[in-house]
Residue frames relative to the residue before (quaternion, step in Angstrom):
aa qw qx qy qz dx dy dz
V 1.0000 0.0000 0.0000 0.0000 0.00 0.00 0.00
Q 0.0841 0.7900 -0.6018 0.0818 3.55 -0.89 0.94
L 0.0953 -0.7585 0.6436 0.0383 3.53 -1.14 0.83
V 0.0279 -0.8023 0.5960 -0.0179 3.57 -0.80 1.01
E 0.2021 -0.7840 0.5799 0.0913 3.56 -0.56 1.21
S 0.0579 0.7713 -0.6334 0.0234 3.52 -1.25 0.54
G 0.6137 0.5927 -0.4060 0.3276 3.52 -1.32 0.19
G 0.5287 0.6373 -0.4184 0.3731 3.56 1.19 -0.20
T 0.1459 0.7737 -0.6028 0.1289 3.54 -1.09 0.77
L 0.5952 -0.5090 0.4558 0.4230 3.54 -1.32 -0.25
V 0.0434 0.7920 -0.6046 0.0728 3.56 -0.86 1.01
Q 0.4938 -0.6675 0.4708 0.2981 3.55 -1.09 0.67
P 0.6246 -0.5228 0.4061 0.4143 3.59 -1.14 0.45
G 0.7572 0.3206 -0.2715 0.5001 3.54 -0.94 0.93
G 0.5826 0.6156 -0.3564 0.3931 3.56 1.24 -0.27
S 0.3911 -0.7018 0.5512 0.2252 3.50 -1.39 0.03
L 0.0084 -0.7803 0.6245 -0.0319 3.50 -1.22 0.58
T 0.1604 -0.7670 0.6108 0.1136 3.56 -1.13 0.64
L 0.1945 -0.7652 0.6065 0.0935 3.53 -0.84 1.04
S 0.2083 -0.7656 0.5987 0.1094 3.53 -1.14 0.73
C 0.1032 -0.7506 0.6495 0.0638 3.51 -1.22 0.64
A 0.1298 -0.8123 0.5676 0.0335 3.55 -0.17 1.32
A 0.1593 -0.8232 0.5435 0.0399 3.54 -0.68 1.12
S 0.0054 -0.7670 0.6413 0.0199 3.53 -1.21 0.59
G 0.7361 0.4122 -0.3035 0.4428 3.53 -1.15 0.62
F 0.7722 0.0729 -0.0740 0.6268 3.56 1.31 -0.04
T 0.4800 -0.6647 0.4947 0.2881 3.57 -1.29 0.24
V 0.4582 -0.7159 0.4562 0.2636 3.56 -0.58 1.17
S 0.6938 0.5033 -0.2942 0.4229 3.58 0.84 -0.94
D 0.6711 0.4694 -0.2959 0.4916 3.60 1.23 -0.31
S 0.6882 0.5111 -0.2389 0.4563 3.54 1.31 -0.15
V 0.4386 -0.6049 0.5794 0.3257 3.49 -1.39 0.22
M 0.0728 -0.8184 0.5697 -0.0202 3.53 -0.54 1.22
R 0.0798 -0.7979 0.5965 0.0342 3.56 -1.06 0.72
W 0.2202 -0.6918 0.6616 0.1877 3.50 -1.41 0.36
Y 0.0509 -0.7521 0.6567 0.0207 3.50 -1.14 0.82
R 0.1028 -0.7688 0.6208 0.1138 3.54 -1.29 0.19
Q 0.1420 -0.7763 0.6098 0.0729 3.51 -1.25 0.52
A 0.2375 -0.7681 0.5840 0.1121 3.52 -0.63 1.19
P 0.6501 -0.5227 0.3657 0.4129 3.59 -1.15 0.49
G 0.8464 0.1537 -0.1340 0.4919 3.55 -0.86 0.99
K 0.6821 0.4536 -0.2868 0.4968 3.57 1.26 0.12
E 0.5862 -0.5698 0.4401 0.3715 3.53 -1.30 0.32
R 0.6143 -0.5359 0.4267 0.3917 3.51 -1.27 0.43
E 0.1859 -0.8046 0.5627 0.0380 3.55 -0.91 1.02
W 0.4376 -0.6793 0.5233 0.2706 3.56 -0.95 0.88
V 0.2092 -0.7893 0.5701 0.0905 3.57 -1.01 0.90
A 0.7955 -0.1726 0.1717 0.5549 3.59 0.76 -1.02
T 0.1509 -0.7540 0.6325 0.0929 3.51 -1.33 0.49
G 0.0800 -0.7839 0.6143 0.0411 3.53 -1.00 0.86
L 0.0812 0.7859 -0.6087 0.0717 3.57 -1.01 0.85
N 0.7541 0.3548 -0.2803 0.4763 3.54 -1.35 0.06
S 0.6781 -0.5102 0.2696 0.4552 3.54 0.84 1.09
G 0.6923 -0.5031 0.2657 0.4439 3.54 1.10 0.75
T 0.5039 0.6624 -0.4277 0.3526 3.59 1.22 0.12
T 0.7332 0.2803 -0.1888 0.5901 3.54 1.26 -0.34
I 0.0727 0.8006 -0.5866 0.0987 3.56 -0.62 1.12
Y 0.1531 -0.7683 0.6182 0.0640 3.53 -0.99 0.92
Y 0.1442 -0.7938 0.5886 0.0508 3.55 -1.04 0.83
A 0.5184 -0.5847 0.5186 0.3472 3.51 -1.22 0.54
D 0.6091 -0.5791 0.3950 0.3708 3.56 -1.09 0.70
S 0.6417 0.5649 -0.3248 0.4045 3.57 1.04 -0.75
V 0.7714 0.3135 -0.1764 0.5249 3.61 1.18 -0.42
K 0.4289 0.7198 -0.4580 0.2968 3.57 1.24 -0.20
D 0.8130 0.2130 -0.2174 0.4965 3.55 -1.03 0.91
R 0.7037 0.3924 -0.2812 0.5212 3.61 1.26 0.05
F 0.7619 0.3021 -0.1556 0.5513 3.56 1.07 -0.76
T 0.0691 -0.7884 0.6110 0.0183 3.55 -1.12 0.73
C 0.2358 -0.7627 0.5892 0.1246 3.55 -0.94 0.95
S 0.0537 0.7840 -0.6176 0.0320 3.52 -1.18 0.62
T 0.2824 -0.7460 0.5827 0.1554 3.52 -1.35 0.29
D 0.1638 -0.7280 0.6539 0.1248 3.54 -1.12 0.76
N 0.2948 -0.7991 0.4984 0.1619 3.56 -0.22 1.26
T 0.6255 0.5487 -0.3507 0.4298 3.59 1.07 -0.62
K 0.7411 0.3533 -0.2036 0.5333 3.57 1.18 -0.58
N 0.3200 -0.7600 0.4952 0.2733 3.57 1.31 -0.16
T 0.4750 0.6684 -0.4078 0.4018 3.52 0.99 0.94
W 0.2707 -0.7322 0.6158 0.1067 3.53 -1.14 0.92
Y 0.1440 -0.8251 0.5455 0.0308 3.57 -0.80 1.05
L 0.1249 -0.7385 0.6515 0.1204 3.50 -1.34 0.37
Q 0.1477 -0.7765 0.6111 0.0428 3.54 -0.48 1.29
M 0.0764 -0.8147 0.5747 -0.0096 3.57 -0.65 1.15
N 0.0350 -0.7923 0.6086 -0.0241 3.56 -0.74 1.12
G 0.8116 0.2522 -0.1792 0.4956 3.54 -1.23 0.36
L 0.1234 0.8502 -0.5053 0.0816 3.55 0.99 0.80
K 0.1962 -0.7717 0.6011 0.0679 3.51 -1.11 0.86
P 0.6475 -0.5152 0.3711 0.4215 3.61 -1.13 0.42
E 0.6600 0.5176 -0.3130 0.4457 3.59 1.03 -0.69
D 0.5640 0.5665 -0.3967 0.4512 3.60 1.27 0.03
T 0.4413 0.7076 -0.4427 0.3295 3.57 1.28 -0.11
G 0.4405 0.6758 -0.5165 0.2874 3.54 -1.00 0.86
V 0.5438 -0.5480 0.4947 0.3991 3.50 -1.34 -0.14
Y 0.2109 -0.7895 0.5702 0.0841 3.54 -0.78 1.10
Y 0.1138 -0.7982 0.5915 0.0068 3.52 -0.91 1.06
C 0.2070 -0.7182 0.6373 0.1874 3.53 -1.14 0.59
M 0.1099 -0.7973 0.5935 0.0011 3.51 -1.19 0.67
R 0.2373 -0.7203 0.6316 0.1612 3.48 -1.14 0.75
A 0.3253 -0.7668 0.5215 0.1849 3.56 -0.56 1.14
G 0.3651 0.7143 -0.5423 0.2499 3.54 -0.99 0.84
V 0.4746 -0.6211 0.5179 0.3474 3.51 -1.26 -0.40
P 0.4478 -0.4110 -0.7412 0.2849 1.53 -0.31 2.45
D 0.5802 -0.4945 0.4746 0.4399 3.55 -1.33 -0.11
Y 0.1890 -0.7529 0.6160 0.1344 3.54 -1.18 0.59
W 0.1460 -0.8031 0.5769 0.0289 3.54 -0.93 1.00
G 0.4107 -0.6553 0.5668 0.2840 3.49 -1.25 0.51
Q 0.6457 -0.5486 0.3794 0.3719 3.55 -1.32 0.07
G 0.5318 -0.6502 0.3913 0.3759 3.58 1.26 -0.26
T 0.1009 -0.7631 0.6347 0.0684 3.52 -1.29 0.49
Q 0.4174 -0.7476 0.4715 0.2110 3.57 -0.85 1.03
V 0.0671 -0.7564 0.6503 0.0220 3.52 -0.98 0.99
T 0.0228 -0.7896 0.6129 -0.0176 3.55 -0.79 1.03
V 0.1111 -0.7866 0.6068 0.0285 3.54 -0.73 1.12
S 0.3185 0.7373 -0.5135 0.3022 3.54 -0.30 1.28
N 0.4784 -0.6265 0.5293 0.3137 3.50 -1.33 0.39
C-alpha cells in the first residue's frame, strides 16, 4: 500500500489549489479516505473524509464550502480541491486510508501567503 501526495505549493490568499493523493496497492473507491493537515507548531487536524465510493463526504467546519474532495477511479487517485485559501490553511497536507492499520502519505506543503 502506498499513498503519494502532490500539488502543494505557495499560493496567495484567495487562491485555489488541488492536491492529489495517488494510491497503489488498494482501490480508493472501496476505501475510507481522509485528508488531514498540520500547521507549524500545531497538532494534526482532520480536514475531510470520503466513503461509499466518494458519494459521502464530510468536511471540517473550517473548510466546509471551500474545499471539495473527489476521486478519479481511472487513476485511483483522491483529490482535494481548495478554493478561497486563507493563511490559516497553511500546513502539510496528508492523505490517509483508514483501516487496520491506517496508511499515510508523506505529505505535501501548502503555504498561503503574500
